[in-house]
C-alpha positions in Angstrom: 0.0 0.0 0.0 2.7 2.2 0.9 4.7 1.4 -2.3 1.6 2.3 -4.4 1.3 5.5 -2.7 4.9 6.2 -3.2 4.5 5.4 -6.9 1.6 7.6 -7.2 3.4 10.4 -5.5 6.4 9.8 -7.8 4.2 10.0 -10.9 2.5 13.1 -9.5 5.9 14.6 -8.8 7.0 13.9 -12.3 3.9 15.3 -13.8 4.2 18.4 -11.7 7.9 18.8 -12.7 7.0 18.4 -16.4 4.3 21.1 -16.0 6.6 23.4 -14.2 9.4 22.9 -16.8 6.9 23.6 -19.6 5.8 26.8 -18.0 9.4 27.8 -17.3 10.4 27.1 -20.8 7.5 29.0 -22.2 8.3 32.0 -20.1 12.0 31.9 -21.2 10.9 31.7 -24.8 8.5 34.5 -24.4 11.2 36.6 -22.8 13.6 35.8 -25.6 11.0 36.7 -28.2 10.2 40.0 -26.5 14.0 40.8 -26.5 14.5 40.2 -30.4 11.5 42.2 -31.3 12.8 45.1 -29.2 16.2 45.0 -30.9 14.5 44.9 -34.3 12.4 47.8 -33.5 15.4 49.7 -32.2 17.3 49.0 -35.4 14.3 50.1 -37.5 14.0 53.3 -35.5 17.7 54.1 -35.9 17.5 53.4 -39.7 14.6 55.8 -40.0 16.5 58.4 -38.0 19.6 58.0 -40.2 17.4 58.2 -43.3 16.0 61.5 -42.1 19.5 62.8 -41.5 20.7 61.8 -45.0 17.7 63.4 -46.6 18.4 66.6 -44.7 22.0 66.5 -45.8 21.1 65.9 -49.4 18.6 68.7 -49.4 21.3 71.0 -47.9 23.8 70.0 -50.6 21.2 70.5 -53.3 20.3 73.9 -52.0 24.1 74.8 -51.9 24.6 73.6 -55.5 21.7 75.5 -56.7 23.0 78.7 -55.0 26.4 78.2 -56.5 24.9 77.7 -60.0 22.9 80.9 -59.5 26.0 82.8 -58.5 28.0 81.5 -61.4 25.2 82.3 -63.8 25.1 85.8 -62.4 28.8 86.2 -62.9 28.6 85.0 -66.4 25.8 87.4 -67.2 27.9 90.2 -65.8 30.9 89.2 -68.0 28.7 88.9 -71.1 27.2 92.3 -70.4 30.7 93.8 -70.0 31.9 92.2 -73.2 28.8 93.4 -75.0 29.5 97.0 -73.8 33.1 96.8 -75.0 32.0 95.6 -78.4 29.5 98.4 -78.6 32.2 100.9 -77.7 34.6 99.4 -80.3 32.0 99.4 -83.0 31.2 103.1 -82.3 35.0 103.8 -82.4 35.3 102.0 -85.8 32.3 104.0 -87.1 34.0 107.2 -86.0 37.3 106.1 -87.7 35.5 105.2 -90.9 33.9 108.6 -90.9 37.3 110.2 -90.5 38.7 108.2 -93.4 35.8 109.2 -95.6 36.4 112.8 -94.7 40.1 112.5 -95.4 39.4 110.8 -98.7 37.2 113.6 -99.8 39.8 116.2 -98.8 42.5 114.3 -100.8 40.2 114.0 -103.8 39.7 117.8 -103.7 43.5 118.2 -103.5 44.0 115.9 -106.5 41.5 117.9 -108.5 43.3 121.1 -107.5 46.7 119.7 -108.5 45.3 118.5 -111.8 44.0 122.0 -112.4 47.4 123.5 -111.5 49.1 121.0 -113.8 46.9 121.9 -116.6 47.7 125.6 -116.1 51.4 124.8 -116.0 51.1 122.8 -119.2 49.3 125.7 -120.9 52.0 128.1 -119.7 54.7 125.7 -120.9 53.2 125.5 -124.4 52.9 129.3 -124.5 56.5 129.6 -123.4 57.6 127.2 -126.2 55.6 129.2 -128.7 57.3 132.4 -127.6 60.8 130.8 -127.7 60.1 129.5 -131.2 59.0 133.0 -132.3 62.1 134.7 -130.7 64.6 132.1 -132.0 63.1 131.5 -135.4 63.3 127.7 -134.9 60.5 125.2 -134.5 60.6 122.7 -131.7 62.0 119.9 -134.0 64.5 122.3 -135.6 65.8 123.4 -132.2 66.1 119.7 -131.1 68.0 118.9 -134.3 70.4 121.8 -133.7 71.0 120.8 -130.1 71.7 117.2 -131.2 74.2 118.5 -133.8 76.1 120.5 -131.2 76.2 117.5 -128.8 77.3 115.2 -131.6 80.2 117.6 -132.4 81.3 117.6 -128.8 81.3 113.9 -128.3 82.0 112.8 -131.9 85.4 111.4 -130.9 84.0 109.5 -128.0 81.1 108.2 -130.1 83.4 106.9 -132.8 85.6 105.1 -130.3 82.6 103.6 -128.6 81.1 102.6 -132.0 84.3 100.7 -132.9 84.2 99.0 -129.6 80.6 98.0 -130.0 81.2 96.7 -133.5 84.1 94.6 -132.2 81.9 93.3 -129.4 79.1 92.3 -131.8 81.6 90.4 -134.1 83.1 88.6 -131.1 80.1 87.3 -129.3 81.5 83.9 -128.5 84.8 85.3 -127.5 83.0 87.7 -125.0 81.0 84.8 -123.6 84.2 82.8 -123.2 85.9 85.8 -121.4 82.9 86.0 -119.1 83.2 82.4 -118.1 86.9 82.7 -117.6 86.7 85.9 -115.6 84.0 84.4 -113.4 86.1 81.3 -112.9 89.2 83.3 -112.0 87.2 85.3 -109.4 85.7 82.2 -107.9 89.1 80.5 -107.7 91.3 82.7 -105.5 94.9 81.6 -105.0 98.0 82.9 -103.3 101.3 82.7 -105.2 104.9 82.8 -103.9 108.0 82.7 -106.1 110.8 80.3 -105.3 114.4 80.7 -106.3 117.2 78.3 -107.0 118.9 78.8 -103.6 118.0 78.1 -100.0 119.4 79.9 -97.0 120.5 78.1 -93.8 120.9 80.1 -90.6 124.0 79.1 -88.7 124.4 79.4 -84.9 127.8 81.0 -85.2 130.6 81.8 -87.7 132.7 78.9 -86.3 130.1 76.5 -87.8 131.2 77.5 -91.3 134.6 76.1 -90.8 133.3 72.9 -89.3 131.0 72.4 -92.3 133.9 73.0 -94.7 136.1 70.5 -92.7 139.7 69.7 -93.0 140.9 70.2 -96.5 137.3 70.7 -97.5 136.4 67.1 -97.0 133.0 67.7 -95.3 131.7 70.2 -97.9 132.9 67.9 -100.7 131.1 65.0 -99.2 127.8 67.0 -98.9 128.1 68.4 -102.4 128.9 64.9 -103.8 126.0 63.1 -102.1 123.3 65.8 -102.6 124.3 67.3 -106.0 124.0 70.8 -104.5 126.5 73.6 -104.3 127.2 75.1 -100.9 128.0 78.8 -101.0 129.9 80.0 -98.0 130.7 83.7 -98.2 131.3 86.7 -95.9 127.6 87.0 -95.0 127.4 86.5 -91.3 125.9 83.3 -90.0 124.3 82.4 -93.4 125.0 79.5 -95.7 123.4 79.1 -99.2 122.4 75.9 -100.9 122.3 76.3 -104.7 120.7 73.8 -107.1 118.2 73.8 -109.9 116.4 70.8 -108.2 114.2 71.8 -105.2 114.3 68.2 -104.1 118.1 68.1 -103.9 118.1 71.4 -102.1 115.5 70.1 -99.6 117.6 66.9 -98.9 120.7 69.0 -98.4 118.8 71.5 -96.1 117.4 68.7 -93.9 120.8 67.0 -93.6 122.6 70.3 -92.7 120.0 71.1 -90.1 120.5 67.7 -88.5 124.3 68.1 -88.7 124.2 71.5 -87.1 122.0 70.3 -84.3 124.1 67.2 -83.7 127.4 69.1 -83.8 129.5 66.1 -85.0 130.3 66.9 -88.6 132.4 64.4 -90.4 131.9 62.4 -93.6 130.5 59.2 -92.0 127.8 61.1 -90.1 127.1 63.3 -93.2 126.3 60.2 -95.2 124.0 58.9 -92.4 122.1 62.2 -92.1 121.7 62.5 -95.8 120.2 59.1 -96.0 117.8 60.0 -93.1 116.9 63.2 -94.9 116.1 61.3 -98.1 113.8 59.0 -96.1 112.1 62.0 -94.4 111.7 63.7 -97.7 110.1 60.6 -99.3 107.6 60.6 -96.4 107.0 64.3 -96.8 106.6 63.9 -100.6 104.0 61.1 -100.2 102.2 63.1 -97.5 102.1 66.2 -99.8 100.6 64.1 -102.6 98.0 62.6 -100.3 97.0 66.0 -98.9 96.7 67.5 -102.4 94.5 64.6 -103.6 92.4 64.7 -100.5 91.8 68.5 -100.9 90.6 67.8 -104.5 88.5 64.8 -103.6 90.3 62.2 -105.7 90.3 58.6 -104.4 91.5 55.3 -105.7 94.9 56.7 -106.9 97.8 54.3 -107.0 100.3 54.9 -104.1 103.2 55.2 -106.5 101.4 57.8 -108.5 100.7 59.6 -105.2 104.4 59.8 -104.5 105.0 61.2 -108.0 102.4 63.8 -107.3 104.1 64.8 -104.1 107.4 65.5 -106.0 105.6 68.4 -107.6 105.8 70.2 -104.3 109.6 70.6 -104.9 109.3 71.5 -108.5 108.9 75.1 -109.8 108.2 76.5 -113.3 109.2 80.2 -113.8 109.3 80.5 -110.0 105.7 79.1 -109.6 105.3 76.0 -107.5 104.0 73.2 -109.8 101.9 71.4 -107.2 100.0 74.6 -106.3 99.8 75.4 -110.0 98.3 72.0 -110.7 95.8 72.3 -107.9 94.7 75.7 -109.2 94.4 74.4 -112.7 92.2 71.6 -111.4 89.9 74.1 -109.7 89.7 76.4 -112.7 89.1 73.5 -115.1 86.3 72.1 -112.9 84.6 75.5 -112.6 84.8 76.1 -116.4 83.5 72.6 -117.1 80.5 73.2 -114.9 79.7 76.4 -116.9 80.0 74.4 -120.2 78.0 71.4 -119.0 81.0 69.1 -119.3 82.0 66.4 -116.8 83.5 68.6 -114.0 85.2 65.8 -112.1 86.9 64.5 -115.2 88.0 68.0 -116.2 89.3 68.6 -112.6 91.3 65.4 -112.7 92.7 66.3 -116.1 93.7 69.7 -114.9 95.5 68.4 -111.9 97.5 65.7 -113.7 98.4 67.8 -116.8 101.9 68.7 -115.6 102.6 65.4 -113.8 105.6 64.9 -116.2 107.4 67.8 -114.5 107.8 65.6 -111.4 110.4 63.5 -113.1 111.4 65.4 -116.2 114.7 66.4 -114.6 115.6 62.7 -114.3 114.0 61.3 -117.4 114.6 62.0 -121.1 111.8 63.7 -123.1 109.4 66.6 -122.7 107.1 66.8 -119.7 103.9 66.3 -121.9 105.3 63.0 -123.2 106.5 61.9 -119.8 103.2 62.8 -118.2 101.3 60.9 -120.9 103.5 57.8 -120.3 103.0 58.0 -116.5 99.2 58.4 -116.7 98.9 55.6 -119.3 100.9 53.3 -117.0 98.7 53.9 -114.0 95.5 53.4 -116.1 93.9 56.9 -116.0 91.2 57.8 -118.5 92.0 58.8 -122.1 90.8 62.3 -121.5 93.3 62.8 -118.7 96.1 61.3 -120.8 95.2 63.6 -123.7 95.2 66.7 -121.5 98.7 65.8 -120.3 99.9 65.2 -123.8 98.3 68.1 -125.8 97.7 70.9 -123.3 100.4 73.0 -125.0 99.1 72.5 -128.6 97.4 75.3 -130.5 94.1 73.5 -131.2 93.6 70.4 -129.0 90.9 68.0 -130.3 89.1 67.1 -127.0 87.0 69.8 -125.3 88.4 68.8 -121.8 92.0 69.4 -123.1 90.9 72.8 -124.4 89.5 73.6 -121.0 92.7 72.4 -119.3 94.8 74.5 -121.7 92.7 77.7 -120.8 93.0 76.9 -117.1 96.8 76.4 -117.4 97.1 79.7 -119.2 95.0 81.5 -116.5 97.1 80.0 -113.7 100.4 80.8 -115.3 99.4 84.4 -116.2 97.5 85.2 -113.0 99.0 88.3 -111.5 101.7 87.5 -109.0 102.0 83.8 -110.1 105.4 84.5 -111.7 108.2 86.7 -110.4 108.4 89.6 -112.9 104.9 91.0 -112.9 103.7 91.4 -109.3 105.5 94.6 -108.3 104.6 96.3 -111.6 101.0 95.2 -111.2 100.7 96.6 -107.7 102.2 99.9 -108.7 99.8 100.2 -111.7 96.8 99.6 -109.5 98.0 102.1 -106.9 98.5 104.7 -109.7 95.0 103.9 -111.1 93.3 104.4 -107.7 95.3 107.6 -107.0 94.3 109.1 -110.4 90.6 108.5 -109.7 90.7 109.8 -106.1 92.2 113.2 -107.1 88.7 114.5 -108.1 86.6 116.4 -105.4 83.6 114.8 -103.8 85.0 111.2 -103.9 84.7 109.1 -100.8 86.5 105.8 -101.7 88.2 104.4 -104.8 88.8 100.6 -105.5 90.6 99.1 -108.4 89.1 95.6 -108.9 89.1 92.7 -111.4 92.9 92.9 -111.9 92.7 96.6 -112.8 89.9 96.2 -115.4 87.4 98.2 -113.3 87.7 101.3 -111.1 84.8 101.5 -108.6 84.3 105.1 -107.3 82.1 105.9 -104.4 81.0 109.5 -104.2 79.6 111.6 -101.4 75.8 111.9 -102.2 75.5 115.3 -100.5 78.2 116.8 -102.7 77.7 115.0 -106.0 74.2 114.7 -107.7 73.3 112.2 -110.4 74.2 114.5 -113.3 77.5 115.4 -111.8 78.2 111.7 -111.2 77.7 111.1 -114.9 80.1 113.8 -115.8 82.6 112.6 -113.1 82.7 109.2 -114.7 83.6 110.7 -118.1 86.2 113.0 -116.5 87.9 110.1 -114.7 87.9 108.0 -117.9 89.5 110.9 -119.9 92.2 111.4 -117.3 93.0 107.7 -117.2 93.3 107.6 -121.0 95.5 110.7 -121.1 97.8 110.0 -118.1 98.1 106.2 -117.8 99.4 103.3 -119.9 97.3 100.1 -119.6 96.3 97.1 -121.7 92.7 96.6 -122.9 89.8 98.7 -121.5 89.1 100.0 -118.0 85.6 100.4 -116.8 84.9 103.4 -114.6 82.0 102.7 -112.3 80.7 105.7 -110.3 78.3 104.8 -107.5 76.2 107.4 -105.7 74.3 105.9 -102.8 72.0 107.4 -100.2 71.0 105.4 -97.2 68.3 106.4 -94.7 68.1 104.4 -91.5 65.4 104.5 -88.9 64.6 102.2 -85.9 61.2 100.9 -84.9 61.2 100.6 -81.1 
């Protein structure tokens, strides 16, 4: 009985526990549910508040943007209005200027009409004056003109006859004149310096005692030098000077180099003389080759055989009538090239023919035959073109067949006859030019006088405030007459009087 009661009580206790647990669980769940809803509601409230704040901020920014846009629009309107007012002012100013121009145009038109009226009156007076002059003189206008021409013709009859003869000569020699123009232009474009060489070279000695040492005991030193170099040593009373004499510049140069080495070394005796002469020959060979290479480089020639280059360099120590043949050959090359360009001929080939035309002179003192024949043989041996060979062979003939040879002949003549190229003309030439300038500068009103084109033209600059155009014309005639009467000269001299007025102003 008691166990049953205990069981019932246990069941009841369990039931009561289950009920209490259910109720407790329900309350806990209800509390949790209330708590989540509260949080959700809180979040929702915060989101709404934030939304309101963002809307307010957006409205404020929009209002600010609108205000800024209105301010900028107002500024733009002010600027447009200002520009419009400036344009209106400028337009009114242009209208005013236009009116002024129109007024000035009308005034000028009136002045033109007045001038035309005055001109017409002057023409009428001129005609009346001519009629009166004709009545007084008894000559008509044409008769007076004819009489005046007769008097002028009588005054300048001599000048006219001389001028007519010159003009007739020019008309009959058109091709010759054209050739002269080409040659003169070529000469002016190819400027060259000339220096004359002699057959002796001077050596400066450090002391008079050196003369005795060079002569040596019983003259053995000087005999050795003369024997090995082929030169003659001239030792006279001139203080501290020794002369080397020889027709061959190469021999003189070898002797000069050897003596300079001996003087510097101080030990002068036959064995050392022989050594130094051999060294001098080697140095000269190097110098000769270098001279040939430099000349060919300056002229732009390439592909030349080294042996021919050495032959070319020998021309540095060869002279013709006192003119250095290497310089002469280079000048002939330039002249021939320039003339060939004017005549539409192969300028490079003409230049090469001009340079090698005297190549035979490099060895003509050691080889039999004339230098044209020697040059032809040399050029043929080294395979140069037929035109170059022909120029070397026939450049001294009266009428060469090839045009390039004719050009080379003309260039050779120009180079050989150029003033100062050979010894006996330079001083006379300078004296004649000085006399020519002095004769022209003696007239009043002259500022400067220059003799140009080798004395073929006198260029006279006059003072424009002292000499007018008519006086300049008469001055040219007076200078020409004085030159004809007082000076001796070949050909014709052109008197060019220049009157020039220059006005200079600066824009600042």
